[in-house]
C-alpha positions in Angstrom: -39.9 0.0 -17.0 -37.0 1.1 -14.9 -34.1 -1.3 -15.2 -32.9 -0.5 -11.7 -36.3 -1.0 -10.1 -34.9 -4.0 -8.1 -31.6 -2.4 -6.9 -31.3 -1.6 -3.1 -32.7 1.8 -2.2 -30.0 4.5 -2.8 -27.5 2.3 -4.7 -28.4 3.8 -8.2 -28.6 7.4 -6.9 -25.0 7.0 -5.4 -23.5 5.2 -8.3 -24.9 7.6 -10.8 -23.4 10.6 -9.2 -19.7 9.6 -9.9 -17.6 9.2 -13.1 -15.4 6.1 -12.9 -12.2 5.5 -14.6 -11.2 2.0 -15.6 -7.7 1.3 -16.7 -7.8 -2.1 -18.5 -10.8 -3.6 -20.1 -10.0 -7.3 -19.6 -11.1 -9.9 -17.1 -11.5 -7.5 -14.4 -12.0 -4.2 -16.3 -14.8 -5.5 -18.4 -16.7 -7.2 -15.6 -16.4 -4.2 -13.3 -17.7 -2.0 -16.0 -20.7 -4.3 -16.6 -21.6 -4.6 -12.9 -21.2 -0.9 -12.5 -23.7 -0.2 -15.3 -26.1 -2.8 -13.7 -25.8 -1.0 -10.3 -26.7 2.4 -11.9 -23.3 3.9 -12.8 -23.9 6.2 -15.9 -20.5 7.9 -16.6 -17.4 5.8 -17.4 -13.9 6.3 -19.0 -12.5 3.2 -20.5 -8.9 2.8 -21.3 -7.2 -0.2 -23.1 -4.9 -0.8 -26.1 -5.7 -4.4 -26.8 -8.2 -6.3 -29.0 -10.6 -9.1 -28.2 -9.1 -12.5 -28.5 -10.8 -16.0 -28.5 -9.1 -17.1 -25.4 -10.6 -13.9 -23.5 -14.0 -15.3 -23.8 -13.6 -17.5 -20.8 -13.7 -14.6 -18.5 -14.3 -11.2 -20.1 -17.5 -9.5 -20.9 -17.1 -10.0 -24.8 -18.7 -12.2 -27.4 -17.4 -14.6 -30.2 -18.5 -12.1 -32.9 -16.4 -9.4 -31.4 -12.9 -11.2 -31.8 -10.6 -8.8 -33.4 -12.4 -5.6 -32.2 -10.5 -3.1 -30.0 -11.7 -3.9 -26.4 -12.8 -0.5 -25.4 -15.1 -0.5 -28.5 -16.4 -3.8 -28.0 -17.0 -3.2 -24.4 -18.9 0.1 -25.1 -21.3 -1.8 -27.5 -22.0 -4.3 -24.8 -22.6 -1.8 -22.0 -24.8 0.3 -24.2 -27.1 -2.8 -24.8 -27.7 -2.8 -21.0 -28.3 0.9 -20.7 -28.4 3.2 -23.9 -28.2 6.4 -22.0 -24.7 5.8 -20.7 -22.0 8.5 -21.1 -18.8 6.6 -22.1 -15.4 8.0 -23.0 -13.0 5.5 -24.5 -9.3 5.8 -25.2 -7.6 3.0 -27.4 -4.0 3.4 -26.0 -1.4 1.8 -23.9 -0.8 3.6 -20.5 2.6 4.7 -19.5 3.8 6.9 -16.8 3.4 10.1 -18.9 -0.2 9.1 -19.9 -1.3 7.7 -16.5 -3.3 10.7 -15.3 -4.6 12.9 -18.1 -7.3 10.8 -19.3 -8.4 10.2 -15.9 -8.3 13.7 -14.6 -12.1 14.2 -14.4 -12.8 10.8 -12.7 -14.1 10.6 -9.2 -13.0 6.9 -8.7 -10.1 5.1 -10.3 -10.2 1.4 -11.1 -6.8 -0.3 -11.7 -7.5 -3.4 -13.8 -4.4 -4.3 -15.7 -2.5 -7.6 -15.7 1.1 -6.2 -15.9 2.7 -5.8 -12.5 4.9 -2.8 -13.8 1.9 -1.0 -15.0 0.0 -1.6 -11.8 2.9 0.0 -9.8 3.0 3.1 -11.9 -0.7 3.6 -12.1 -1.1 3.5 -8.4 1.9 5.7 -7.8 1.0 8.3 -10.5 -2.6 8.3 -9.5 -1.9 8.6 -5.7 0.6 11.5 -6.5 -1.6 13.4 -8.8 -5.0 12.9 -7.3 -4.3 12.8 -3.4 -7.3 11.5 -1.6 -9.1 10.2 -4.7 -10.4 6.7 -4.3 -8.2 4.0 -6.0 -9.5 0.5 -6.3 -6.9 -2.1 -7.4 -6.8 -5.8 -7.8 -4.0 -8.2 -6.7 -4.2 -12.0 -7.2 -7.2 -13.2 -9.2 -6.0 -16.4 -10.8 -6.2 -20.2 -10.1 -9.3 -22.1 -8.6 -8.8 -21.5 -4.9 -11.7 -21.0 -2.6 -13.5 -17.6 -3.0 -13.1 -17.1 0.7 -9.3 -16.1 0.0 -10.5 -13.0 -1.7 -10.4 -10.0 0.6 -10.1 -6.2 0.6 -7.0 -4.4 2.1 -7.3 -0.7 2.7 -4.6 1.8 3.2 -5.7 5.5 2.9 -7.7 6.1 -0.3 -6.3 2.8 -1.8 -8.3 -0.4 -1.6 -6.8 -3.6 -3.1 -8.9 -6.6 -3.8 -8.0 -10.2 -4.4 -6.1 -13.2 -2.8 -3.0 -11.0 -2.8 -0.8 -13.9 -4.0 -1.9 -15.9 -6.9 -0.1 -15.6 -10.3 -1.8 -15.7 -13.7 0.4 -18.7 -14.6 -2.2 -20.6 -12.5 -4.9 -19.9 -15.3 -8.1 -17.8 -15.0 -11.3 -19.3 -13.6 -14.4 -17.1 -14.5 -16.0 -17.6 -11.0 -12.9 -16.1 -9.3 -12.4 -13.2 -11.8 -15.9 -12.3 -11.5 -15.9 -12.5 -7.7 -12.9 -10.0 -7.6 -14.7 -7.8 -10.0 -17.9 -7.9 -7.9 -15.9 -7.2 -4.7 -14.2 -4.1 -6.3 -17.7 -2.6 -7.4 -19.0 -3.5 -4.0 -15.9 -1.6 -2.6 -16.7 1.4 -4.6 -20.2 1.7 -3.1 -18.8 1.2 0.4 -16.4 4.0 -0.1 -19.1 6.3 -1.5 -21.5 5.8 1.2 -18.7 6.1 3.8 -20.4 3.3 5.7 -17.2 2.2 7.4 -16.9 0.0 10.4 -14.3 0.5 13.1 -13.1 -3.1 13.3 -13.0 -4.6 9.9 -9.7 -6.5 8.9 -9.1 -4.2 6.1 -8.9 -1.2 8.2 -6.4 -2.3 11.0 -2.9 -3.6 11.0 -2.4 -7.3 11.4 0.1 -9.1 13.7 3.0 -9.0 11.2 5.4 -6.0 11.0 8.6 -5.1 9.4 10.9 -3.8 12.0 13.6 -1.3 11.0 15.9 0.0 13.6 13.6 -1.0 16.5 10.6 0.8 14.7 7.8 -1.6 13.8 5.9 -0.9 10.4 2.5 -2.8 10.1 2.5 -4.8 6.9 -0.9 -3.6 5.4 -1.9 -2.4 1.9 -0.3 -2.8 -1.5 2.5 -3.8 -2.0 3.3 -4.6 1.6 0.8 -7.4 1.8 2.8 -9.0 -1.1 5.8 -9.2 1.1 4.0 -10.6 4.0 2.6 -13.4 1.8 6.0 -14.2 0.5 7.4 -14.5 3.8 4.6 -16.7 5.1 5.1 -18.9 2.1 8.7 -19.3 2.8 7.9 -20.0 6.5 5.4 -22.7 5.6 8.2 -24.7 3.9 10.2 -24.9 7.2 9.6 -28.0 9.3 7.6 -27.4 12.5 7.1 -23.6 11.6 3.7 -22.1 11.9 3.1 -19.6 9.0 -0.1 -18.2 10.6 1.7 -16.8 13.7 3.4 -13.6 14.3 6.5 -13.0 12.1 9.3 -10.6 12.8 11.3 -9.5 9.8 14.7 -8.2 10.4 16.9 -6.6 7.6 
């Protein structure tokens, strides 16, 4: 029986044509990989330096008997149990600017799924420079237990950033929110591959917030600009009588 029989028409064919590189095999990376495989993806590159720990099991696609295993190995075993015909390339290593691109050079789509802000920044910078125009799907803000309605996708050029864009891991991780972000990232991959883009979605147009430099307004969209907007709105919300949802002018 075809395991993809019940997938929407065209989904599996589209997903099977691309090689997806995933940096990080934790809460986001492991679930993105699982959802990709269930959607028909057949070629993956997995990169992570860590091992499975018991506290990972609240949100990551691993099992108790895999504690202590390298994450890329454990994840490969689990994915092959879904589809034994997968082509999976693994790298058990810690990424740094010098190694950010080589292992992903043959990938068509790049997934940023790391939990360190410094690593996030250099991955996006190095990938954008080395692979101009290649689709990058990143995450920002997956923690806490806030409503799933906060999760959104911001798009700037070939970079899409999924998450609530403000929560810190200090808030803890709720499996439903982590999975929701992972699912939104996989949905974004399909959205980008099918080029079925609308002309008025919130992720494609500037909002009403801008940074003004010498009289020139710069819309605050994308990553990391949205982080600045959210920080400013948070500060404004603490001011008596201020409306953090209104238009904000930032002068430096």
